[in-house]
MINUMI-527466 format. One record per residue (C-alpha): x, y, z; residue number from 0. Coordinates in nm, 2 decimals, m for minus. Layout:
<sites>
<site c1="X" c2="Y" c3="Z" pos="NUM"/>
...
</sites>
This chain:
<sites>
<site c1="m8.48" c2="m7.98" c3="m2.37" pos="0"/>
<site c1="m8.84" c2="m7.88" c3="m2.46" pos="1"/>
<site c1="m8.97" c2="m8.20" c3="m2.30" pos="2"/>
<site c1="m8.76" c2="m8.15" c3="m1.99" pos="3"/>
<site c1="m8.88" c2="m7.79" c3="m1.95" pos="4"/>
<site c1="m9.24" c2="m7.88" c3="m1.98" pos="5"/>
<site c1="m9.21" c2="m8.16" c3="m1.73" pos="6"/>
<site c1="m9.04" c2="m7.92" c3="m1.49" pos="7"/>
<site c1="m9.32" c2="m7.66" c3="m1.54" pos="8"/>
<site c1="m9.57" c2="m7.93" c3="m1.48" pos="9"/>
<site c1="m9.40" c2="m8.04" c3="m1.15" pos="10"/>
<site c1="m9.40" c2="m7.68" c3="m1.05" pos="11"/>
<site c1="m9.77" c2="m7.64" c3="m1.12" pos="12"/>
<site c1="m9.84" c2="m7.97" c3="m0.94" pos="13"/>
<site c1="m9.67" c2="m7.84" c3="m0.63" pos="14"/>
<site c1="m9.86" c2="m7.52" c3="m0.65" pos="15"/>
<site c1="m10.16" c2="m7.59" c3="m0.87" pos="16"/>
<site c1="m10.35" c2="m7.28" c3="m0.78" pos="17"/>
<site c1="m10.07" c2="m7.03" c3="m0.72" pos="18"/>
<site c1="m9.86" c2="m7.09" c3="m1.03" pos="19"/>
<site c1="m9.52" c2="m7.02" c3="m0.87" pos="20"/>
<site c1="m9.24" c2="m7.18" c3="m0.68" pos="21"/>
<site c1="m9.00" c2="m7.01" c3="m0.45" pos="22"/>
<site c1="m8.68" c2="m7.10" c3="m0.27" pos="23"/>
<site c1="m8.35" c2="m6.96" c3="m0.14" pos="24"/>
<site c1="m8.09" c2="m6.86" c3="m0.39" pos="25"/>
<site c1="m7.82" c2="m6.97" c3="m0.15" pos="26"/>
<site c1="m7.91" c2="m7.19" c3="0.15" pos="27"/>
<site c1="m7.68" c2="m6.97" c3="0.38" pos="28"/>
<site c1="m7.87" c2="m6.64" c3="0.29" pos="29"/>
<site c1="m8.22" c2="m6.62" c3="0.42" pos="30"/>
<site c1="m8.27" c2="m6.27" c3="0.27" pos="31"/>
<site c1="m8.24" c2="m6.36" c3="m0.10" pos="32"/>
<site c1="m8.50" c2="m6.57" c3="m0.27" pos="33"/>
<site c1="m8.55" c2="m6.68" c3="m0.63" pos="34"/>
<site c1="m8.90" c2="m6.73" c3="m0.75" pos="35"/>
<site c1="m9.04" c2="m6.88" c3="m1.07" pos="36"/>
<site c1="m9.37" c2="m6.75" c3="m1.19" pos="37"/>
<site c1="m9.58" c2="m6.93" c3="m1.45" pos="38"/>
<site c1="m9.76" c2="m6.68" c3="m1.67" pos="39"/>
<site c1="m10.13" c2="m6.69" c3="m1.57" pos="40"/>
<site c1="m10.37" c2="m6.88" c3="m1.80" pos="41"/>
<site c1="m10.59" c2="m6.67" c3="m2.03" pos="42"/>
<site c1="m10.35" c2="m6.38" c3="m2.02" pos="43"/>
<site c1="m10.09" c2="m6.26" c3="m2.27" pos="44"/>
<site c1="m9.82" c2="m6.40" c3="m2.03" pos="45"/>
<site c1="m9.97" c2="m6.76" c3="m2.04" pos="46"/>
<site c1="m9.70" c2="m7.02" c3="m2.09" pos="47"/>
<site c1="m9.42" c2="m6.79" c3="m1.97" pos="48"/>
<site c1="m9.18" c2="m6.90" c3="m1.70" pos="49"/>
<site c1="m9.05" c2="m6.58" c3="m1.54" pos="50"/>
<site c1="m8.76" c2="m6.58" c3="m1.29" pos="51"/>
<site c1="m8.74" c2="m6.31" c3="m1.03" pos="52"/>
<site c1="m8.54" c2="m6.24" c3="m0.72" pos="53"/>
<site c1="m8.68" c2="m6.12" c3="m0.39" pos="54"/>
<site c1="m8.44" c2="m5.94" c3="m0.16" pos="55"/>
<site c1="m8.56" c2="m5.90" c3="0.20" pos="56"/>
<site c1="m8.44" c2="m5.61" c3="0.42" pos="57"/>
<site c1="m8.28" c2="m5.70" c3="0.75" pos="58"/>
<site c1="m8.58" c2="m5.55" c3="0.93" pos="59"/>
<site c1="m8.83" c2="m5.77" c3="0.75" pos="60"/>
<site c1="m9.13" c2="m5.80" c3="0.81" pos="61"/>
<site c1="m9.14" c2="m5.43" c3="0.92" pos="62"/>
<site c1="m9.03" c2="m5.33" c3="0.57" pos="63"/>
<site c1="m9.11" c2="m5.49" c3="0.23" pos="64"/>
<site c1="m8.87" c2="m5.69" c3="0.01" pos="65"/>
<site c1="m8.76" c2="m5.57" c3="m0.33" pos="66"/>
<site c1="m8.86" c2="m5.77" c3="m0.63" pos="67"/>
<site c1="m8.67" c2="m5.78" c3="m0.96" pos="68"/>
<site c1="m8.75" c2="m5.99" c3="m1.26" pos="69"/>
<site c1="m8.43" c2="m6.16" c3="m1.40" pos="70"/>
<site c1="m8.62" c2="m6.28" c3="m1.71" pos="71"/>
<site c1="m8.70" c2="m6.00" c3="m1.95" pos="72"/>
<site c1="m9.07" c2="m5.90" c3="m1.91" pos="73"/>
<site c1="m9.27" c2="m5.63" c3="m2.08" pos="74"/>
<site c1="m9.53" c2="m5.49" c3="m1.84" pos="75"/>
<site c1="m9.66" c2="m5.15" c3="m1.73" pos="76"/>
<site c1="m9.58" c2="m5.22" c3="m1.36" pos="77"/>
<site c1="m9.22" c2="m5.35" c3="m1.41" pos="78"/>
<site c1="m8.96" c2="m5.10" c3="m1.50" pos="79"/>
<site c1="m8.71" c2="m5.17" c3="m1.78" pos="80"/>
<site c1="m8.45" c2="m5.30" c3="m1.52" pos="81"/>
<site c1="m8.70" c2="m5.56" c3="m1.40" pos="82"/>
<site c1="m8.79" c2="m5.39" c3="m1.08" pos="83"/>
<site c1="m9.15" c2="m5.46" c3="m0.98" pos="84"/>
<site c1="m9.36" c2="m5.16" c3="m0.88" pos="85"/>
<site c1="m9.68" c2="m5.26" c3="m0.70" pos="86"/>
<site c1="m9.85" c2="m5.11" c3="m0.39" pos="87"/>
<site c1="m9.80" c2="m5.42" c3="m0.17" pos="88"/>
<site c1="m9.42" c2="m5.37" c3="m0.21" pos="89"/>
<site c1="m9.42" c2="m5.00" c3="m0.12" pos="90"/>
<site c1="m9.30" c2="m4.88" c3="0.21" pos="91"/>
<site c1="m9.57" c2="m4.89" c3="0.48" pos="92"/>
<site c1="m9.77" c2="m4.58" c3="0.58" pos="93"/>
<site c1="m9.91" c2="m4.28" c3="0.39" pos="94"/>
<site c1="m9.85" c2="m4.23" c3="0.02" pos="95"/>
<site c1="m9.73" c2="m3.87" c3="m0.02" pos="96"/>
<site c1="m9.88" c2="m3.86" c3="m0.37" pos="97"/>
<site c1="m10.22" c2="m3.98" c3="m0.24" pos="98"/>
<site c1="m10.26" c2="m4.26" c3="m0.49" pos="99"/>
<site c1="m10.26" c2="m4.55" c3="m0.24" pos="100"/>
<site c1="m10.43" c2="m4.61" c3="0.08" pos="101"/>
<site c1="m10.21" c2="m4.73" c3="0.37" pos="102"/>
<site c1="m10.38" c2="m5.07" c3="0.37" pos="103"/>
<site c1="m10.28" c2="m5.12" c3="0.00" pos="104"/>
<site c1="m9.91" c2="m5.08" c3="0.09" pos="105"/>
<site c1="m9.68" c2="m5.31" c3="0.27" pos="106"/>
<site c1="m9.81" c2="m5.47" c3="0.59" pos="107"/>
<site c1="m9.60" c2="m5.71" c3="0.81" pos="108"/>
<site c1="m9.86" c2="m5.98" c3="0.76" pos="109"/>
<site c1="m9.76" c2="m6.02" c3="0.40" pos="110"/>
<site c1="m9.56" c2="m6.34" c3="0.30" pos="111"/>
<site c1="m9.38" c2="m6.46" c3="0.00" pos="112"/>
<site c1="m9.71" c2="m6.62" c3="m0.10" pos="113"/>
<site c1="m9.92" c2="m6.31" c3="m0.07" pos="114"/>
<site c1="m9.65" c2="m6.11" c3="m0.27" pos="115"/>
<site c1="m9.65" c2="m6.38" c3="m0.54" pos="116"/>
<site c1="m10.03" c2="m6.38" c3="m0.56" pos="117"/>
<site c1="m10.03" c2="m6.00" c3="m0.60" pos="118"/>
<site c1="m9.76" c2="m6.02" c3="m0.87" pos="119"/>
<site c1="m9.96" c2="m6.29" c3="m1.06" pos="120"/>
<site c1="m10.27" c2="m6.08" c3="m1.04" pos="121"/>
<site c1="m10.06" c2="m5.78" c3="m1.17" pos="122"/>
<site c1="m9.96" c2="m5.99" c3="m1.47" pos="123"/>
<site c1="m10.33" c2="m6.07" c3="m1.53" pos="124"/>
<site c1="m10.45" c2="m5.71" c3="m1.48" pos="125"/>
<site c1="m10.19" c2="m5.44" c3="m1.52" pos="126"/>
<site c1="m10.24" c2="m5.10" c3="m1.34" pos="127"/>
<site c1="m10.20" c2="m4.84" c3="m1.60" pos="128"/>
<site c1="m10.25" c2="m4.55" c3="m1.36" pos="129"/>
<site c1="m9.90" c2="m4.55" c3="m1.20" pos="130"/>
<site c1="m9.67" c2="m4.72" c3="m1.45" pos="131"/>
<site c1="m9.31" c2="m4.81" c3="m1.39" pos="132"/>
<site c1="m9.26" c2="m4.87" c3="m1.76" pos="133"/>
<site c1="m9.43" c2="m4.57" c3="m1.94" pos="134"/>
<site c1="m9.38" c2="m4.72" c3="m2.29" pos="135"/>
<site c1="m9.54" c2="m5.05" c3="m2.20" pos="136"/>
<site c1="m9.83" c2="m4.87" c3="m2.03" pos="137"/>
<site c1="m9.89" c2="m4.65" c3="m2.34" pos="138"/>
<site c1="m9.89" c2="m4.96" c3="m2.56" pos="139"/>
<site c1="m10.11" c2="m5.15" c3="m2.32" pos="140"/>
<site c1="m10.37" c2="m4.86" c3="m2.33" pos="141"/>
<site c1="m10.35" c2="m4.78" c3="m2.70" pos="142"/>
<site c1="m10.24" c2="m5.10" c3="m2.88" pos="143"/>
<site c1="m10.30" c2="m5.39" c3="m2.65" pos="144"/>
<site c1="m10.36" c2="m5.65" c3="m2.92" pos="145"/>
<site c1="m10.08" c2="m5.51" c3="m3.15" pos="146"/>
<site c1="m9.74" c2="m5.39" c3="m3.04" pos="147"/>
<site c1="m9.80" c2="m5.47" c3="m2.67" pos="148"/>
<site c1="m9.91" c2="m5.82" c3="m2.74" pos="149"/>
<site c1="m9.61" c2="m5.88" c3="m2.97" pos="150"/>
<site c1="m9.36" c2="m5.77" c3="m2.72" pos="151"/>
<site c1="m9.51" c2="m5.98" c3="m2.44" pos="152"/>
<site c1="m9.52" c2="m6.28" c3="m2.68" pos="153"/>
<site c1="m9.15" c2="m6.23" c3="m2.75" pos="154"/>
<site c1="m9.08" c2="m6.23" c3="m2.37" pos="155"/>
<site c1="m9.29" c2="m6.54" c3="m2.32" pos="156"/>
<site c1="m9.09" c2="m6.73" c3="m2.59" pos="157"/>
<site c1="m8.76" c2="m6.61" c3="m2.46" pos="158"/>
<site c1="m8.86" c2="m6.70" c3="m2.10" pos="159"/>
<site c1="m8.93" c2="m7.06" c3="m2.21" pos="160"/>
<site c1="m8.59" c2="m7.09" c3="m2.38" pos="161"/>
<site c1="m8.40" c2="m6.95" c3="m2.08" pos="162"/>
<site c1="m8.60" c2="m7.07" c3="m1.79" pos="163"/>
<site c1="m8.38" c2="m7.35" c3="m1.69" pos="164"/>
<site c1="m8.03" c2="m7.22" c3="m1.78" pos="165"/>
</sites>
């Protein structure tokens, strides 16, 4: 199965050599629910991982953002322990009542599955420790990046490779 998995990963990367992800409908009859596979970006702790996530679009998309949830276990400051992704681009449009984000950093109707995926991949490469969704992961990322944090991410990467094509 290892060979099969690596050939599937390669074909994914060949389809999207730059982006490192693939996306499609979970069910052909439901345009609001997508499954995405994200390849852990090279030269990051997530390299080699194959992370599955679901994007759920609201009925009034593109006026409002989809929600994104990792199905594959992932240890990251900006992904809560349930798998929910917390990044600016997926936050409701308009002013941030906490003053952390500028309106242009939040959801805009011009965003597509592709721009969301590119943001998520860059989040994997460069976590934002300032507004963490997973406080424990953020603390480890700040204080023990090459120790405990790295070990937990490596475990998720291995597990993701084993479960990617179940």
